[in-house]
C-alpha positions, 0 to 999 in steps of 0.5 A, spaced: 475 634 698 479 632 705 476 639 708 469 636 706 470 630 710 473 634 716 467 638 716 462 632 715 465 629 721 465 635 725 457 636 723 456 629 726 460 630 732 456 636 733 449 632 732 452 627 737 453 632 742 446 635 741 442 629 741 446 627 748 445 634 751 437 633 749 437 626 752 440 629 758 436 635 759 430 630 758 432 626 764 434 632 768 427 635 767 423 628 769 428 628 775 426 636 777 418 634 776 419 628 781 423 632 786 417 637 786 412 632 787 416 630 793 417 637 796 409 638 795 408 632 799 413 634 805 409 641 805 403 638 805 405 634 811 408 640 814 402 644 814 398 638 817 403 638 823 403 645 824 395 645 824 395 639 829 400 643 833 395 649 833 390 644 835 394 641 841 396 648 844 388 650 844 386 644 847 392 645 852 390 653 853 383 651 854 385 646 860 390 651 863 384 656 864 380 650 868 387 648 872 385 652 878 377 651 878 373 647 882 374 639 882 368 638 877 371 643 872 377 640 872 374 633 871 370 636 865 377 639 862 380 632 863 374 628 860 374 633 854 381 632 853 383 629 846 389 627 842 391 630 835 393 626 829 400 624 827 403 626 821 406 620 817 412 621 813 410 621 805 
């Protein structure tokens, strides 16, 4: 009879640990999902920033090709210069 009580206590303790572990696992799973969403936002922002850098480099290279040309060509380049968009923090 006493062994039966001890066994029941151990079963209750085991069930308690299982429930606690399941709750913690669920919370951790949600946190991982949130972190993955934030990571995707930062990856998108990085990709946009890299595209903007490529665009700016292209504009600079175009302007450099006219740097030692006539004043008219240099004026054309200066008129066609543009800025690229900045990326705000997600």
